[in-house]
C-alpha positions as a Markdown table, in Angstrom:
| # | Residue | x | y | z |
|---|---|---|---|---|
| 1 | Met | 101.2 | 108.7 | 116.2 |
| 2 | Ser | 103.7 | 108.6 | 113.1 |
| 3 | Lys | 101.8 | 106.2 | 110.8 |
| 4 | Ile | 98.4 | 105.3 | 110.0 |
| 5 | Thr | 97.0 | 102.3 | 108.6 |
| 6 | Phe | 94.9 | 103.7 | 105.9 |
| 7 | Asp | 96.3 | 106.2 | 103.5 |
| 8 | Pro | 93.6 | 109.0 | 102.8 |
| 9 | Trp | 92.1 | 109.2 | 99.5 |
| 10 | Ile | 93.1 | 112.8 | 97.8 |
| 11 | Gly | 90.8 | 113.8 | 95.1 |
| 12 | Glu | 92.5 | 115.2 | 91.7 |
| 13 | Asn | 90.6 | 118.4 | 92.3 |
| 14 | Tyr | 91.1 | 118.6 | 96.0 |
| 15 | Gly | 91.1 | 122.5 | 96.8 |
| 16 | Lys | 90.3 | 123.5 | 93.3 |
| 17 | Ser | 86.5 | 123.5 | 93.7 |
| 18 | His | 83.8 | 125.6 | 95.5 |
| 19 | Phe | 84.5 | 123.4 | 98.4 |
| 20 | Gly | 88.0 | 124.5 | 98.9 |
| 21 | Lys | 89.8 | 122.0 | 100.8 |
| 22 | Leu | 87.3 | 119.7 | 102.4 |
| 23 | Leu | 88.4 | 116.6 | 104.2 |
| 24 | Ile | 85.6 | 114.1 | 105.0 |
| 25 | Ile | 86.3 | 111.7 | 107.9 |
| 26 | Gly | 84.3 | 108.3 | 108.5 |
| 27 | Asp | 84.1 | 106.0 | 111.0 |
| 28 | Ser | 85.8 | 102.7 | 109.9 |
| 29 | His | 86.3 | 100.2 | 107.2 |
| 30 | Tyr | 84.9 | 96.8 | 107.6 |
| 31 | Phe | 85.6 | 93.4 | 105.9 |
| 32 | Thr | 83.4 | 90.5 | 105.6 |
| 33 | Asn | 85.2 | 88.4 | 103.0 |
| 34 | Gly | 88.8 | 88.5 | 104.7 |
| 35 | Leu | 91.5 | 91.4 | 104.7 |
| 36 | Pro | 92.8 | 92.8 | 101.5 |
| 37 | Thr | 96.6 | 92.5 | 101.0 |
| 38 | Asp | 97.0 | 96.4 | 100.8 |
| 39 | Leu | 95.6 | 97.8 | 103.6 |
| 40 | Lys | 97.6 | 101.1 | 103.1 |
| 41 | Gly | 95.7 | 101.6 | 99.7 |
| 42 | Phe | 92.4 | 100.2 | 100.7 |
| 43 | Thr | 90.8 | 103.7 | 101.3 |
| 44 | Lys | 91.9 | 104.9 | 97.6 |
| 45 | Ala | 90.9 | 101.8 | 96.1 |
| 46 | Lys | 87.3 | 101.9 | 97.6 |
| 47 | Ile | 86.9 | 105.2 | 96.4 |
| 48 | Ala | 88.1 | 104.6 | 92.8 |
| 49 | Glu | 85.6 | 101.8 | 92.5 |
| 50 | Leu | 82.6 | 103.9 | 93.8 |
| 51 | Pro | 81.3 | 104.4 | 90.1 |
| 52 | Ile | 80.7 | 100.7 | 89.7 |
| 53 | Ile | 79.3 | 99.9 | 93.4 |
| 54 | Ser | 76.8 | 101.2 | 95.5 |
| 55 | Ala | 77.5 | 101.7 | 99.3 |
| 56 | Arg | 74.7 | 103.8 | 101.5 |
| 57 | Phe | 77.7 | 105.6 | 103.4 |
| 58 | Tyr | 79.2 | 107.1 | 100.2 |
| 59 | Asp | 75.9 | 107.5 | 98.4 |
| 60 | Asn | 74.4 | 109.3 | 101.5 |
| 61 | Ile | 77.6 | 111.7 | 101.8 |
| 62 | Gly | 77.5 | 112.5 | 97.8 |
| 63 | Lys | 73.6 | 113.3 | 98.2 |
| 64 | Val | 74.1 | 115.6 | 101.2 |
| 65 | Ile | 77.3 | 117.4 | 99.8 |
| 66 | Ser | 76.7 | 117.3 | 96.0 |
| 67 | Pro | 73.1 | 116.3 | 95.3 |
| 68 | Asp | 73.3 | 117.3 | 91.8 |
| 69 | Asn | 76.3 | 114.8 | 90.9 |
| 70 | Pro | 76.9 | 112.8 | 93.9 |
| 71 | Leu | 79.8 | 110.7 | 92.5 |
| 72 | Ala | 81.6 | 113.6 | 91.2 |
| 73 | Leu | 82.3 | 115.1 | 94.8 |
| 74 | Trp | 85.0 | 112.3 | 95.5 |
| 75 | Asp | 87.2 | 114.2 | 92.8 |
| 76 | Lys | 86.9 | 117.3 | 94.9 |
| 77 | Val | 87.7 | 116.2 | 98.4 |
| 78 | Ala | 89.9 | 114.2 | 100.8 |
| 79 | Phe | 88.5 | 111.5 | 102.6 |
| 80 | Ala | 89.7 | 108.8 | 105.3 |
| 81 | Asn | 88.2 | 106.7 | 108.1 |
| 82 | Ala | 89.6 | 107.3 | 111.5 |
| 83 | Ile | 89.5 | 103.9 | 113.2 |
| 84 | Gln | 92.6 | 102.4 | 112.0 |
| 85 | Glu | 91.9 | 98.7 | 112.4 |
| 86 | Pro | 89.9 | 96.6 | 110.3 |
| 87 | Phe | 86.5 | 95.8 | 111.4 |
| 88 | Thr | 84.5 | 92.5 | 110.9 |
| 89 | Thr | 81.1 | 93.8 | 110.9 |
| 90 | Ser | 79.4 | 97.2 | 110.4 |
| 91 | Asp | 77.9 | 97.1 | 114.0 |
| 92 | Gln | 81.2 | 96.5 | 115.5 |
| 93 | Val | 81.7 | 99.1 | 118.3 |
| 94 | Pro | 85.2 | 100.4 | 118.7 |
| 95 | Thr | 87.1 | 100.2 | 122.1 |
| 96 | Thr | 88.1 | 103.3 | 123.9 |
| 97 | Ala | 91.7 | 102.7 | 123.0 |
| 98 | Gln | 90.7 | 102.5 | 119.1 |
| 99 | Lys | 88.8 | 105.8 | 119.5 |
| 100 | Asp | 92.0 | 107.2 | 121.1 |
| 101 | Val | 94.1 | 106.0 | 118.2 |
| 102 | Ala | 91.4 | 107.5 | 115.8 |
| 103 | Lys | 91.8 | 110.9 | 117.6 |
| 104 | Met | 95.8 | 110.8 | 116.7 |
| 105 | Ala | 94.7 | 109.3 | 112.9 |
| 106 | Leu | 92.4 | 112.5 | 112.7 |
| 107 | Lys | 95.2 | 114.8 | 113.7 |
| 108 | Lys | 97.5 | 112.9 | 111.2 |
| 109 | Tyr | 94.9 | 113.4 | 108.4 |
| 110 | Ile | 94.6 | 117.0 | 108.9 |
| 111 | Glu | 98.1 | 117.4 | 108.8 |
| 112 | Leu | 98.6 | 115.7 | 105.5 |
| 113 | Thr | 95.5 | 117.3 | 104.0 |
| 114 | Lys | 95.8 | 120.7 | 105.4 |
| 115 | Pro | 92.1 | 121.5 | 104.7 |
| 116 | Asp | 89.8 | 124.5 | 105.2 |
| 117 | Lys | 86.9 | 122.4 | 106.5 |
| 118 | Val | 86.3 | 119.1 | 108.0 |
| 119 | Ile | 83.2 | 117.1 | 108.3 |
| 120 | Val | 83.5 | 113.9 | 110.9 |
| 121 | Phe | 80.6 | 111.7 | 109.8 |
| 122 | Ser | 80.5 | 109.6 | 113.0 |
| 123 | Ser | 78.8 | 111.0 | 115.8 |
| 124 | Arg | 80.5 | 108.6 | 118.5 |
| 125 | Leu | 84.0 | 109.6 | 117.2 |
| 126 | Trp | 83.1 | 113.4 | 117.3 |
| 127 | Glu | 82.1 | 112.9 | 120.8 |
| 128 | His | 85.1 | 111.1 | 121.7 |
| 129 | Phe | 87.3 | 113.6 | 119.9 |
| 130 | Phe | 86.2 | 116.7 | 121.8 |
| 131 | Asn | 84.6 | 115.7 | 125.2 |
| 132 | Thr | 87.9 | 116.7 | 126.5 |
| 133 | Gln | 90.1 | 119.6 | 127.0 |
| 134 | Gly | 92.8 | 120.2 | 124.9 |
| 135 | Trp | 92.4 | 120.4 | 121.2 |
| 136 | Gly | 90.6 | 123.1 | 119.5 |
| 137 | Lys | 88.0 | 125.7 | 120.4 |
| 138 | His | 84.5 | 125.7 | 120.4 |
| 139 | Leu | 83.2 | 128.3 | 117.6 |
| 140 | Asp | 79.6 | 127.9 | 117.1 |
| 141 | Lys | 76.6 | 125.9 | 116.7 |
| 142 | Ile | 74.1 | 125.1 | 113.7 |
| 143 | Asp | 70.5 | 124.6 | 114.6 |
| 144 | Asn | 71.6 | 124.8 | 118.4 |
| 145 | Arg | 72.7 | 121.0 | 118.0 |
| 146 | Trp | 75.9 | 120.7 | 115.7 |
| 147 | Asn | 78.9 | 122.0 | 117.2 |
| 148 | Ile | 81.6 | 123.8 | 115.0 |
| 149 | Arg | 85.2 | 123.5 | 116.5 |
| 150 | Glu | 88.2 | 125.2 | 115.1 |
| 151 | Leu | 91.5 | 123.1 | 115.0 |
| 152 | Asp | 95.0 | 124.1 | 114.8 |
| 153 | Tyr | 97.6 | 122.0 | 112.7 |
| 154 | Leu | 101.2 | 122.7 | 111.7 |
| 155 | Gly | 101.0 | 125.7 | 109.4 |
| 156 | Gly | 97.2 | 126.6 | 109.8 |
| 157 | Thr | 93.8 | 126.2 | 111.2 |
| 158 | Cys | 90.6 | 124.5 | 110.0 |
| 159 | Glu | 87.1 | 124.3 | 111.1 |
| 160 | Ala | 85.3 | 121.0 | 111.9 |
| 161 | Ile | 81.9 | 119.7 | 112.5 |
| 162 | Gly | 80.5 | 116.4 | 113.5 |
| 163 | Leu | 77.4 | 114.8 | 112.2 |
| 164 | His | 75.6 | 111.5 | 112.2 |
| 165 | His | 76.9 | 108.3 | 110.5 |
| 166 | Pro | 75.5 | 108.4 | 107.0 |
| 167 | Ser | 74.2 | 104.9 | 107.6 |
| 168 | Ala | 72.6 | 105.8 | 111.0 |
| 169 | Tyr | 68.9 | 105.8 | 111.6 |
| 170 | Glu | 69.1 | 109.3 | 112.6 |
| 171 | Phe | 70.7 | 110.5 | 109.4 |
| 172 | Lys | 68.3 | 112.1 | 107.1 |
| 173 | Val | 69.7 | 113.3 | 103.7 |
| 174 | Glu | 67.9 | 116.5 | 103.7 |
| 175 | Asn | 68.4 | 117.3 | 107.1 |
| 176 | Met | 72.1 | 116.9 | 106.9 |
| 177 | Arg | 72.1 | 119.0 | 103.7 |
| 178 | Lys | 71.1 | 122.1 | 105.4 |
| 179 | Val | 73.3 | 121.8 | 108.1 |
| 180 | Val | 76.5 | 120.9 | 105.7 |
| 181 | Glu | 75.3 | 124.0 | 103.4 |
| 182 | Asp | 75.4 | 126.3 | 106.5 |
| 183 | Phe | 78.8 | 124.7 | 107.6 |
| 184 | Leu | 80.4 | 125.2 | 104.2 |
| 185 | Gly | 78.8 | 128.6 | 103.7 |
| 186 | Arg | 80.6 | 130.1 | 106.8 |
């Protein structure tokens, strides 16, 4: 995959905080009022407007990773959604083909950002990415549940973990905070 639909957000202080180079991967963008004219820049525009909007997905990630100042997180991380097609509803289920493209997009985002750590906030994508042989190796588990993988990219390696989507019923901020602290503290 040589191109991605949505360019990643890369915070001004990416790699300059105690997080190191942390790449956060979400599931998908969805649009209920028609498509914007600039899909390529949409992720950047979305993150830039977080101080004036509230969205459960972004709010919960901020509460998990940076509970003292959730909005300050976004200046210190890179972020992208893996699904490369705009969805029309939040409950839309990606096809296998869309998940295959998302796997290639994840690899591209990792190449672009060269992270130390990656958190994939989408169990369905995480399972699709790593339920087959070929990319990365299993390193460890947190709480005997959350698998940590080492992923290779041109010029380096990073550790990655997959967690529930922040808007999912199973997502509990306090529980995920402990898992993320353990992961980032490795």
